[in-house]
Structure formats: C-alpha cells, structure tokens
matplotlib code that plots the C-alpha trace (Angstrom):
import matplotlib.pyplot as plt

x = [-55.6, -57.8, -56.8, -55.3, -52.1, -49.1, -47.9, -44.1, -43.4, -45.5, -44.1, -40.4, -41.2, -42.8, -39.6, -37.5, -39.8, -39.3, -35.3, -34.9, -36.7, -34.6, -36.0, -39.5, -38.2, -37.6, -40.4, -42.6, -39.4, -37.7, -40.8, -39.7, -36.5, -37.3, -39.4, -36.8, -33.8, -36.2, -36.9, -33.5, -32.1, -35.1, -33.6, -29.8, -30.4, -32.7, -29.7, -27.2, -29.4, -29.8, -26.2, -25.4, -27.7, -26.1, -22.6, -23.8, -25.1, -22.3, -19.1, -17.3, -18.2, -17.9, -19.3, -21.2, -18.2, -17.5, -21.2, -22.1, -19.4, -20.5, -24.1, -22.9, -21.2, -24.4, -26.4, -24.0, -24.2, -28.1, -27.9, -25.6, -27.9, -30.6, -28.5, -27.8, -31.5, -32.7, -34.4, -35.0, -34.3, -33.2, -30.1, -29.6, -30.6, -34.1, -33.6, -30.3, -31.0, -34.2, -33.8, -33.0, -30.6, -31.7, -30.8, -27.7, -25.2, -26.2, -30.1, -28.7, -26.6, -30.0, -31.5, -28.8, -29.4, -33.0, -32.6, -30.0, -32.5, -35.1, -32.6, -32.0, -35.4, -36.2, -33.8, -35.5, -38.5, -37.0, -34.5, -37.4, -38.9, -35.8, -35.0, -32.1, -29.0, -26.7, -29.4, -29.9, -26.0, -25.9, -28.7, -27.1, -23.9, -25.6, -27.7, -24.3, -22.8, -25.7, -25.7, -22.1, -20.7, -23.2, -25.5, -22.5, -20.9, -24.0, -24.5, -20.9, -21.8, -24.7, -22.8, -20.2, -23.0, -22.7, -19.0, -17.4, -14.2, -14.0, -12.4, -10.6, -7.3, -6.5, -5.1, -8.2, -7.6, -10.8, -13.1, -13.8, -17.3, -18.8]
y = [-37.8, -36.7, -39.3, -36.7, -38.0, -35.6, -35.3, -35.8, -34.2, -31.0, -30.7, -30.8, -28.1, -25.9, -26.5, -25.6, -22.6, -21.3, -21.8, -20.0, -16.8, -15.1, -15.0, -16.8, -19.9, -17.6, -14.9, -16.0, -16.6, -13.4, -11.3, -12.3, -11.4, -8.0, -7.1, -8.2, -6.1, -3.1, -3.0, -3.5, -0.8, 1.4, 0.7, 1.0, 4.4, 5.8, 4.6, 6.4, 9.8, 9.4, 9.2, 11.8, 14.1, 13.4, 13.8, 17.3, 18.3, 17.1, 16.8, 13.5, 11.8, 8.2, 5.4, 7.3, 8.4, 4.6, 3.2, 5.6, 4.0, 0.9, 1.7, 2.8, -0.4, -2.5, -0.1, -0.7, -4.5, -4.3, -2.0, -4.9, -7.4, -5.5, -4.8, -8.4, -9.2, -6.2, -4.6, -0.6, 1.5, 5.0, 5.4, 8.5, 8.3, 9.9, 10.4, 12.5, 16.0, 15.2, 13.9, 15.9, 14.7, 13.9, 16.2, 15.0, 12.3, 10.0, 10.4, 9.4, 6.4, 5.3, 5.7, 3.8, 1.1, 0.8, 1.3, -1.7, -3.7, -3.2, -3.7, -6.9, -7.7, -6.8, -9.2, -12.0, -11.6, -11.1, -14.1, -16.4, -15.2, -15.1, -18.0, -16.9, -18.0, -15.0, -12.5, -14.4, -14.5, -10.5, -10.0, -12.4, -10.4, -7.3, -8.7, -9.6, -6.7, -5.2, -7.4, -8.2, -4.5, -1.8, -2.7, -3.3, 0.2, 2.0, 0.1, 1.3, 4.8, 4.6, 3.1, 5.8, 8.5, 9.4, 10.3, 7.7, 10.2, 12.5, 11.0, 7.9, 8.8, 9.1, 6.4, 4.1, 4.3, 3.3, 1.2, -1.5, -1.7, -3.4]
z = [62.7, 59.9, 57.4, 54.9, 53.5, 52.5, 49.4, 49.4, 46.1, 47.1, 50.4, 48.8, 46.2, 49.2, 51.1, 47.8, 47.4, 50.9, 50.9, 47.4, 48.8, 51.4, 54.8, 54.1, 56.2, 59.0, 58.7, 61.9, 63.9, 62.8, 63.7, 67.4, 66.6, 65.2, 68.1, 70.8, 68.8, 68.5, 72.3, 73.1, 71.0, 72.2, 75.8, 74.8, 73.4, 76.5, 78.8, 76.4, 76.3, 80.4, 81.1, 78.7, 80.6, 83.6, 82.4, 81.0, 83.9, 86.5, 84.4, 83.4, 86.4, 86.7, 86.3, 83.7, 81.7, 81.4, 81.1, 78.2, 76.1, 76.8, 76.0, 72.6, 72.0, 72.7, 70.5, 67.9, 68.6, 68.1, 65.3, 63.5, 64.2, 62.9, 59.4, 59.5, 59.5, 56.9, 59.7, 59.8, 62.7, 64.0, 63.1, 65.4, 69.3, 69.3, 73.2, 73.1, 74.3, 75.6, 78.9, 81.9, 84.5, 88.5, 91.0, 92.1, 90.9, 93.9, 92.2, 89.2, 90.5, 92.1, 88.8, 87.2, 89.6, 88.8, 85.1, 84.8, 86.9, 84.3, 81.6, 82.9, 83.2, 79.8, 78.6, 80.8, 78.9, 75.6, 75.2, 75.3, 72.3, 70.3, 67.5, 66.0, 67.8, 66.6, 67.9, 71.2, 71.6, 71.2, 73.6, 76.0, 76.2, 76.7, 79.6, 81.3, 81.0, 82.7, 85.6, 86.0, 85.0, 84.9, 87.9, 90.5, 89.2, 90.1, 93.3, 94.3, 93.4, 95.7, 98.5, 98.1, 98.2, 94.6, 94.8, 92.3, 91.0, 88.0, 84.5, 83.5, 85.4, 89.1, 91.3, 90.6, 86.6, 84.3, 85.5, 82.8, 81.7, 79.0]

ax = plt.figure().add_subplot(projection="3d")
ax.plot(x, y, z, "-o")
ax.set_aspect("equal")
plt.show()
C-alpha cells in the first residue's frame, strides 16, 4: 500500500457521474462484448451464405433448408443484442451470393460438420470475454444450437452419404433445428 487515502466524497461523485452517463460504467466491459457480438454475427452471416449457396446449387435439400432458417434467427438474435447495446453492424449479409457451393451435397455436409465444430470453438473462445449476462445467454444458446442441433444434423447427412431428403414434407416431416 502506498499510504494514499481515497477521498470517499470524490469516489462517490465519480461513481454518480459514471452512473449518469449511459454506458460509461460498462464501456471497458462492453468492448469485449462488442467484439464477441461482431465475431458471432460475422460467423452467422457466413453460415447463412454458405447454406444459401448449397440450396441454390442442389435445391431444397435437408438439413440445409432447416439450418439456414436457424442461422437467420441466430443472426437476428445477435443483431438484437447489438441494437440493445447501441452497436453498429451490417444489416444485410455481406456474404450472400459471394460464396460457392461444394461439388456435392456430401461435401457440403462435411463442410457443415467442420463449420459447426469451428462455430462451437468460436463460442468457447468468446464466452469467457463477455461481461453482459444477456449477451452471454444469447451466445450460449447459439452455441447450444450448433452443438446439439446443427452438428448432429450434418453428421447424419455425412453418414447417409449426403442423402437427407428434399423439402419439409415426406414421411419424416421437418427436422427441428434451432
């Protein structure tokens, strides 16, 4: 200890000022949250664009038609958090129409497995940097969906040689993906 005394009135005044300025008290914390949200949104946009390319090349094949909708919902969840925190972002997906589909549905499913594994690892890296409980909850739910829904769907597609069926109908009905 250096022997300095903290002036309680000065400290109270500084805390009151920080509380009066929106965002001042959490600016250091929110910068980590902002970076995590930007990385998450970028990843969700890439996934949506990749799956859109697969659908454009091979038609409405599962699991892509289900998971693309989930990726859109995920991006919307991330954007909602960014809106809440007053962060800017690209409202339109900058990757749509710019990514090419693999040569086959089987290859697309293999890439889907790899992409979901990378997505789960991304959230493993991001989650410890997050201070805001609502941001943490949102990204934790997105990671859960990747781990528990998307990854198993792509693995099943690979196991079946890339044949998962077409469209939401049929005897199996829609596969639930989040």
